[in-house]
N, C-alpha and C positions, 0 to 999 in steps of 0.2 A: 754389167756396167751401163748398158743402154737403158735398162729399167730404172736404174737410179737416176740417170740423167733425165729421163722423162718425168719421174716423180718430182725431182728438183725443180724442173721448169714449170711443171703444173702448180707446185706449191708456191713458187715465186709469183706467178700470174694471179693466183688466188689471193695471196697476201697483199698484192698491189691493189686488187679490186676492193678488198676489205678496208685498206687504208683510205681509199677514195670515199667509200661509204661512211667510214668514221668521220672523215673531214666534212662531208656534206651534212651529216647528222649534227656535228658540232657547230656548223654554221647556222643550222636551223635553231639550235638551242640558243646561240648568240642573238638571233633575230627575236626569239621569244623573250629573252631576258630583257631586251631593250624595247619590247613592245611594237616592233615593226611587223608589217605584213610581209608576205613571201616575195614581193616585187620591189622592195626598197631596202637594200642591203647597205649598211654603213660601215665605216672603218672600225667602229666599236664592236660590231658583230664579228669581224675577223679577229679582233684581239681576244675575244672570248673563245673563239674556235681554236686559235693557236694555243691557248692555255689548256684547253681540253685535250687537244692532240698531244701536247707536251706531257701532260699527266699520263696519258696512255703509254707513251714511250718510256717514262720513268718507271711505270709499273713493270715493264719488261726488263729494265736494267736492275731493278731490285732483286731479281732472281740471281744475278751474278754474285751477290755477296754470300750466297750459300755454297759456292763452289770451293773445293779444296785449293790450297795454295798452289799445288803442282798440277792442277787440272789442265789437261792439254799438253803436258810435257812430252808425251810420246808422239803426238801428232806434229809438234814443232821440231822434233829432232833433238831436243835437249836431254830427253830421258829423265827419269826420276833421280833425284839426289839420293845418295847413299848416306844413311845415318850412322 
């Protein structure tokens, strides 16, 4: 159990770091799209960055549509329905 906890903690920290990196890259793309240099960030740059980060999140949600209707039933305690 301790190994799983360590793995979970490590993966959480890693994904948080990746999220910060994706946000920074998205902000740079917003700056580039508006023709700004690296030292003059405007509100429009953040709008572009938020849209890019939103798209990345939606790509992750798209995977949920492929799950079976009773996916997770055993974990939730409801069990599979009998046909």
